[in-house]
C-alpha positions as CSV (number, residue, x, y, z in Angstrom):
1,M,0.0,0.0,0.0
2,L,1.3,3.4,-1.0
3,L,0.8,6.5,1.1
4,P,-2.2,8.3,-0.3
5,V,-2.0,12.0,-0.9
6,G,-3.9,14.2,1.5
7,R,-4.6,14.6,5.2
8,H,-5.7,11.6,7.2
9,A,-5.7,10.4,10.8
10,W,-2.2,9.9,12.1
11,L,-1.7,6.4,13.6
12,T,1.1,4.7,15.4
13,S,1.9,2.1,18.0
14,S,4.3,1.9,20.9
15,C,7.9,0.8,20.3
16,A,8.4,-0.3,23.9
17,G,6.3,-2.2,26.4
18,G,5.1,-5.1,24.4
19,P,6.1,-8.8,24.7
20,K,7.6,-8.8,21.2
21,T,10.9,-7.2,20.4
22,V,10.0,-4.3,18.1
23,H,12.2,-3.9,15.0
24,V,12.8,-0.3,14.0
25,V,14.3,0.2,10.5
26,I,15.8,3.5,9.4
27,I,16.4,4.1,5.7
28,G,19.3,6.4,5.3
29,N,22.4,7.0,7.5
30,G,22.9,10.7,7.0
31,I,22.6,13.2,9.9
32,T,18.9,12.5,10.3
33,G,19.1,8.7,10.2
34,A,22.2,8.4,12.3
35,T,21.0,10.8,15.0
36,A,17.6,9.1,15.2
37,A,19.2,5.7,15.6
38,L,21.5,6.8,18.5
39,E,18.7,8.9,20.2
40,L,16.3,6.0,19.9
41,R,18.8,3.6,21.6
42,Q,19.0,6.0,24.5
43,L,15.2,6.1,24.8
44,D,14.6,2.4,24.3
45,H,17.2,-0.2,25.3
46,D,15.2,-3.2,24.1
47,C,14.0,-2.6,20.5
48,K,16.0,-3.8,17.6
49,I,17.4,-1.1,15.3
50,T,18.6,-1.5,11.7
51,M,20.0,1.4,9.7
52,I,20.2,0.9,5.9
53,S,22.3,2.8,3.3
54,G,23.5,1.9,-0.1
55,E,25.9,4.8,-0.1
56,S,28.2,4.0,2.7
57,K,28.3,1.6,5.7
58,Y,29.0,4.3,8.2
59,H,27.6,7.7,8.8
60,Y,29.9,10.6,7.7
61,A,29.6,14.4,7.6
62,R,28.2,15.1,4.1
63,P,29.2,18.8,4.2
64,A,32.8,17.7,4.3
65,L,32.8,16.4,0.7
66,M,34.7,19.4,-0.5
67,Y,37.5,19.0,2.0
68,I,37.9,15.3,1.1
69,F,38.3,16.2,-2.5
70,M,40.8,19.0,-1.8
71,G,42.9,16.7,0.4
72,H,42.2,18.7,3.6
73,M,40.4,15.7,5.3
74,S,40.2,12.0,4.7
75,Y,36.9,10.1,4.6
76,Q,37.8,8.6,8.0
77,D,38.2,12.1,9.4
78,T,34.6,13.0,8.4
79,K,33.0,10.3,10.6
80,P,31.5,11.9,13.7
81,H,31.5,8.6,15.5
82,A,34.0,5.8,15.8
83,D,33.0,2.7,13.8
84,H,32.7,0.5,16.9
85,I,30.0,2.8,18.4
86,W,27.3,1.2,16.2
87,E,28.0,-2.3,17.4
88,E,28.2,-1.1,21.0
89,Q,24.8,0.6,20.7
90,R,23.4,-2.6,19.1
91,I,22.5,-0.8,15.8
92,D,22.7,-3.1,12.9
93,L,24.2,-1.6,9.7
94,V,23.0,-2.9,6.3
95,R,24.8,-1.7,3.1
96,D,22.1,-1.9,0.5
97,W,19.5,0.0,-1.4
98,I,15.7,-0.2,-0.9
99,T,13.9,-1.0,-4.1
100,G,10.3,-1.2,-2.7
101,I,8.2,-0.8,0.4
102,D,5.2,-2.9,1.2
103,T,3.5,-1.1,4.0
104,D,0.7,-3.7,4.3
105,A,3.1,-6.5,4.9
106,K,5.7,-4.2,6.6
107,Q,8.4,-5.5,4.2
108,L,11.3,-3.7,2.5
109,A,12.7,-5.1,-0.8
110,L,16.5,-5.0,-1.0
111,H,18.5,-4.4,-4.1
112,K,20.8,-7.3,-3.4
113,G,17.9,-9.6,-2.9
114,G,15.5,-10.7,-0.2
115,D,13.1,-8.8,2.0
116,L,13.6,-7.1,5.4
117,G,10.6,-6.9,7.8
118,Y,10.0,-4.0,10.2
119,D,7.6,-3.0,12.9
120,K,8.3,0.7,12.7
121,L,10.0,2.6,9.8
122,L,11.7,5.9,9.5
123,I,12.4,7.2,6.0
124,A,15.4,9.5,6.1
125,T,16.6,9.2,2.5
126,G,17.8,12.8,2.1
127,A,17.8,14.7,-1.2
128,K,19.3,14.5,-4.7
129,S,20.5,17.1,-7.2
130,N,17.7,18.5,-9.4
131,K,17.4,17.7,-13.1
132,F,15.0,19.4,-15.5
133,D,14.9,17.0,-18.5
134,W,17.7,18.8,-20.2
135,P,18.8,16.9,-23.4
136,G,22.1,15.2,-22.6
137,Q,21.7,15.4,-18.8
138,D,22.5,11.7,-18.4
139,L,25.8,11.8,-20.4
140,K,29.0,10.8,-18.7
141,G,30.7,13.8,-17.1
142,V,27.3,15.3,-16.0
143,Q,26.7,15.2,-12.3
144,G,25.6,16.8,-9.1
145,L,27.5,17.0,-5.8
146,Y,25.6,15.4,-2.9
147,D,27.1,12.1,-1.8
148,L,30.2,9.8,-1.9
149,P,29.3,8.3,-5.3
150,D,29.1,11.9,-6.7
151,L,32.6,12.5,-5.2
152,Q,34.0,9.4,-6.8
153,R,32.6,10.3,-10.2
154,L,34.1,13.8,-9.8
155,H,37.5,12.4,-9.0
156,E,37.4,10.3,-12.2
157,T,36.0,13.0,-14.5
158,V,38.5,15.8,-13.6
159,Q,41.3,13.6,-14.9
160,R,40.0,14.2,-18.5
161,T,38.6,17.7,-18.0
162,R,40.0,20.9,-19.5
163,Q,37.0,23.2,-18.9
164,A,33.9,22.9,-16.6
165,V,30.5,24.5,-16.6
166,I,28.3,24.7,-13.5
167,V,24.6,25.0,-14.0
168,G,22.9,26.9,-11.2
169,G,24.3,28.7,-8.2
170,G,23.8,28.5,-4.5
171,L,26.0,26.9,-1.9
172,I,26.7,23.6,-3.7
173,G,27.6,25.5,-6.9
174,I,30.2,27.6,-5.2
175,E,31.7,24.6,-3.4
176,L,32.0,22.7,-6.6
177,A,33.6,25.7,-8.3
178,E,36.2,26.0,-5.5
179,M,36.9,22.2,-5.8
180,L,37.5,22.5,-9.5
181,H,39.6,25.7,-9.1
182,S,41.9,23.8,-6.8
183,C,42.7,21.5,-9.8
184,G,43.5,24.5,-11.9
185,L,40.4,24.1,-14.1
186,P,38.6,27.1,-15.6
187,V,34.9,27.2,-14.5
188,T,31.9,29.0,-16.0
189,F,28.6,29.5,-14.1
190,L,25.3,29.5,-15.9
191,V,22.8,31.4,-13.6
192,R,19.2,32.1,-14.7
193,E,18.8,35.0,-12.3
194,D,20.3,38.5,-12.7
195,S,22.4,38.0,-9.7
196,Y,23.9,35.1,-7.8
197,W,21.5,33.2,-5.5
198,N,19.1,36.2,-5.4
199,N,16.2,33.9,-4.5
200,I,17.8,33.5,-1.1
201,L,20.1,36.5,-0.7
202,P,18.8,40.1,-0.7
203,A,19.9,42.2,-3.7
204,E,22.9,43.9,-2.1
205,E,24.4,40.7,-0.7
206,S,23.7,38.8,-4.0
207,R,25.6,41.5,-5.9
208,M,28.5,41.3,-3.4
209,V,28.8,37.5,-4.0
210,S,28.5,37.9,-7.8
211,R,31.4,40.4,-7.7
212,L,33.6,38.2,-5.6
213,I,33.0,35.2,-7.9
214,R,34.2,37.2,-10.9
215,E,37.1,38.6,-8.9
216,A,38.2,35.1,-8.1
217,G,38.5,34.3,-11.8
218,F,35.3,32.4,-12.5
219,G,33.1,33.0,-15.5
220,L,29.7,34.1,-14.4
221,K,27.0,34.3,-17.1
222,L,23.9,35.8,-15.4
223,E,20.4,35.6,-16.9
224,T,21.6,32.5,-18.8
225,G,20.1,29.1,-18.6
226,L,21.0,25.6,-20.0
227,K,19.3,24.5,-23.2
228,E,21.1,21.2,-23.8
229,I,24.3,19.3,-23.3
230,E,26.2,17.9,-26.3
231,G,27.9,14.6,-26.2
232,D,30.8,13.1,-28.2
233,D,31.0,9.7,-29.8
234,S,31.9,8.0,-26.5
235,G,28.8,9.3,-24.7
236,R,30.7,12.0,-22.8
237,A,29.7,15.6,-22.4
238,C,31.7,17.8,-24.7
239,A,29.8,21.2,-24.7
240,V,26.7,23.0,-23.4
241,I,24.3,25.1,-25.4
242,T,22.8,28.0,-23.4
243,D,19.3,29.3,-23.9
244,T,20.9,32.2,-25.8
245,D,22.4,29.5,-28.2
246,E,25.9,30.1,-27.1
247,R,28.1,27.0,-27.3
248,I,30.6,26.5,-24.5
249,E,33.1,23.6,-24.7
250,C,33.4,21.6,-21.5
251,Q,34.1,18.0,-20.4
252,L,32.4,18.3,-17.0
253,V,28.9,19.7,-16.3
254,G,28.0,20.3,-12.7
255,L,24.2,20.4,-11.9
256,T,23.7,22.5,-8.9
257,A,20.3,24.0,-9.5
258,G,19.0,23.0,-6.1
259,V,18.1,19.6,-4.6
260,S,14.8,17.8,-4.2
261,P,13.7,15.1,-1.7
262,N,15.0,11.7,-2.6
263,K,11.8,9.7,-3.0
264,D,13.1,7.0,-5.3
265,T,13.0,4.4,-2.5
266,A,10.5,6.1,-0.4
267,I,6.8,6.7,-0.7
268,D,5.8,9.3,-3.3
269,T,3.3,11.8,-1.9
270,G,4.3,15.3,-2.9
271,R,7.5,17.4,-3.0
272,G,8.6,15.2,-0.1
273,V,7.0,12.5,2.0
274,F,4.0,14.1,3.7
275,V,4.2,14.1,7.6
276,D,2.5,15.9,10.4
277,W,4.3,17.9,13.1
278,S,5.2,14.7,14.9
279,L,6.8,13.5,11.6
280,R,4.2,10.7,11.2
281,T,3.0,9.8,7.7
282,N,-0.6,8.8,7.1
283,V,0.4,5.1,7.2
284,P,0.6,3.5,10.7
285,D,4.2,3.1,12.0
286,V,5.9,5.0,9.1
287,L,7.7,8.2,9.8
288,A,9.8,10.5,7.6
289,A,12.3,13.2,8.7
290,G,15.1,15.3,7.3
291,D,15.6,16.5,3.7
292,C,12.9,14.1,2.3
293,A,10.1,15.1,4.8
294,E,7.4,17.7,3.9
295,I,5.5,18.8,6.9
296,V,1.8,19.5,6.1
297,T,0.6,22.8,7.4
298,E,-2.9,24.0,7.9
299,G,-4.8,26.7,5.9
300,D,-3.0,28.6,3.2
301,A,0.5,28.2,4.7
302,R,3.0,26.6,2.4
303,N,4.1,23.1,3.5
304,L,7.4,23.1,5.4
305,L,10.4,21.5,3.6
306,Q,13.7,22.1,5.5
307,Q,16.9,20.8,3.9
308,V,19.8,21.9,6.1
309,W,22.0,19.9,8.5
310,Y,20.8,21.3,11.8
311,T,17.1,20.9,11.0
312,G,17.7,17.3,10.0
313,K,19.3,16.7,13.3
314,R,16.5,18.4,15.2
315,Q,13.8,16.4,13.3
316,A,15.7,13.2,14.1
317,R,15.4,13.8,17.8
318,I,11.6,14.2,17.5
319,A,11.4,11.1,15.3
320,A,13.3,9.1,17.9
321,Q,10.8,10.1,20.6
322,V,7.8,9.1,18.5
323,L,9.4,5.8,17.5
324,A,9.9,5.2,21.2
325,G,6.2,5.6,21.8
326,R,6.3,9.1,23.2
327,E,4.4,12.2,22.1
328,A,6.6,14.9,20.5
329,I,6.0,17.9,18.3
330,Y,8.6,19.3,16.0
331,D,9.4,23.0,16.6
332,P,11.3,24.6,13.7
333,G,12.5,27.4,15.9
334,I,14.2,30.4,14.5
335,W,15.6,29.8,11.1
336,Y,19.4,29.8,10.8
337,N,21.9,29.0,8.2
338,S,25.6,29.6,7.6
339,A,28.1,28.9,4.8
340,K,31.0,30.4,2.9
341,F,31.1,31.9,-0.5
342,L,34.8,31.3,-1.3
343,D,36.4,33.3,1.7
344,L,33.2,35.2,2.5
345,E,31.3,34.0,5.5
346,Y,27.5,34.1,5.4
347,H,25.1,33.9,8.4
348,T,21.4,34.4,8.4
349,Y,18.9,34.4,11.2
350,G,15.1,34.6,11.2
351,Q,13.1,36.1,8.3
352,V,15.4,37.6,5.7
353,N,14.4,38.3,2.0
354,L,11.0,36.8,2.5
355,C,9.2,40.0,1.6
356,V,7.0,40.0,4.7
357,P,4.3,42.6,4.4
358,D,5.3,46.0,5.9
359,E,8.8,44.8,6.8
360,Q,11.7,47.3,6.7
361,N,15.4,46.8,6.3
362,L,18.5,48.5,7.6
363,Y,21.6,47.7,5.6
364,W,25.3,48.6,6.2
365,E,28.1,47.7,3.9
366,H,31.8,48.4,4.5
367,A,33.6,50.5,1.9
368,N,35.7,47.5,0.8
369,G,32.5,45.6,-0.2
370,N,33.4,42.5,1.8
371,H,31.4,43.1,5.0
372,S,27.8,43.8,5.6
373,I,25.0,43.7,8.2
374,R,21.3,43.7,7.5
375,I,18.6,44.0,10.1
376,V,15.0,43.2,9.2
377,Y,12.3,44.6,11.4
378,L,8.5,44.7,11.5
379,Q,6.6,47.3,13.6
380,D,9.9,48.1,15.4
381,R,10.5,44.4,16.3
382,V,13.6,42.7,14.8
383,I,12.6,39.6,12.8
384,G,15.8,38.8,10.9
385,I,19.5,39.4,10.7
386,N,21.9,38.8,7.7
387,T,25.6,39.2,7.8
388,M,28.3,38.8,5.2
389,G,32.0,38.7,6.3
390,V,30.9,39.4,9.9
391,R,30.3,36.6,12.4
392,F,27.6,37.1,15.0
393,H,26.9,34.9,18.0
394,H,24.0,32.5,17.0
395,R,22.4,32.4,20.5
396,V,22.4,36.2,20.8
397,C,20.7,36.8,17.4
398,E,18.2,33.9,18.0
399,A,17.3,35.4,21.4
400,W,16.7,38.9,20.0
401,I,14.3,37.5,17.4
402,A,12.6,35.0,19.7
403,E,12.1,37.7,22.4
404,Q,10.9,40.2,19.8
405,R,13.5,42.8,20.9
406,P,12.8,46.4,19.7
407,L,15.0,47.7,17.0
408,D,16.5,50.4,19.3
409,Y,17.6,47.7,21.8
410,V,19.3,45.7,19.1
411,L,21.2,48.7,17.7
412,E,22.4,49.7,21.2
413,H,23.6,46.1,21.9
414,L,24.9,45.2,18.5
415,A,28.4,44.7,19.8
416,D,27.1,42.0,22.1
417,A,26.4,39.8,19.1
418,N,29.7,40.2,17.3
419,F,32.1,37.3,17.3
420,D,35.1,39.5,16.3
421,P,35.7,42.3,18.9
422,E,38.5,43.8,16.8
423,F,36.2,44.2,13.8
424,F,33.6,46.0,15.9
425,R,36.2,48.3,17.6
426,R,37.0,49.5,14.1
427,F,33.6,49.6,12.4
428,E,30.8,49.4,15.0
429,A,30.5,53.2,15.4
430,H,30.2,53.7,11.6
431,A,27.7,50.9,11.2
432,T,25.5,52.0,14.1
433,A,25.6,55.6,13.1
434,Q,24.5,54.7,9.5
435,F,21.7,52.6,10.9
436,K,20.5,55.4,13.1
437,E,20.8,58.0,10.4
438,A,18.6,55.9,8.1
439,L,15.9,55.9,10.8
440,V,15.7,59.7,11.0
């Protein structure tokens, strides 16, 4: 039985307390699957736990793929837990792919053959790189950057690459560009928007990143999309054709136009697997969490799909409680994300660039164009903060937003948030003065 689309009664049964040893199976060993397995063991010492992944036997930190490629870390260095932890915690690890789920019989079909039964199931299959039916998208040398198989393909492809094209922008795109740059390869970006990642970054910050990309020596073609990928006689990519009919020779095409929930081995219900705020699906004893889970909201609100590391970990803890027979509700909290665009640090807190009705923005940018602070406020209450090249304390910013601190309070205490006292000794007065002048 497949999960039907729509809202239904949420059903579950207890993991502990019955005479039968309950078998909990977790599909996926990323941050969500691994955290859920370890948390569940702390909550329930008796149930049997099996974690399945076809990608790797052990959990590793996926954000470290770039550092493995560039030789800054080994694969072993990226494992948050020693290999023996899983055996000590009595968590069975299965290296295989799931090819089907029979929720009536509570059976999983394995790629290597055979079935695996479960009493409770957590789907934590993560995400995959987007494809948009481009001609040639399945040629050799065309790939995304999400997991270890992608990394292995990249290692093999760069050996025969003279020129690379990256389709799309965002955080994965800039990481891939930096990886290829470390190999001495020229890289050209194709970005449909008129500025880099401007669906997420406000206009000024997006222009800052666009400028830095060009200054670093990358080609950046804005308002330019991919039309098709040409292949040679061996079935390998040899060029891209843009939507302006420009032909760019390349031997590697990186697809970084976002990611979408990985539902190939899960239950197809929408953008992701539909769940309620307890991460239960509408089939008894089946949960979903992390990048693949789509939380169904009420009314006109858009369903919630969160695809960053820390939200996956937070959802995993809720899923573990529900699997253990407890009641738990997921609280998204104050939105936060951080990353680096080349050497430029990026931090965002709360509601930024969401075009909230009646919101107002204060923006300061240093004369060198490499540092900025944005404060978003609504009816004199701060609702979001965005910094580029400036590091703020996460807890301070989160508290200001959660406590609905007035704008005047935040401006007077701005130095309390700064991670770099030397920077603020040099620039705080100028930034604060500019903010206050804008309010006059």
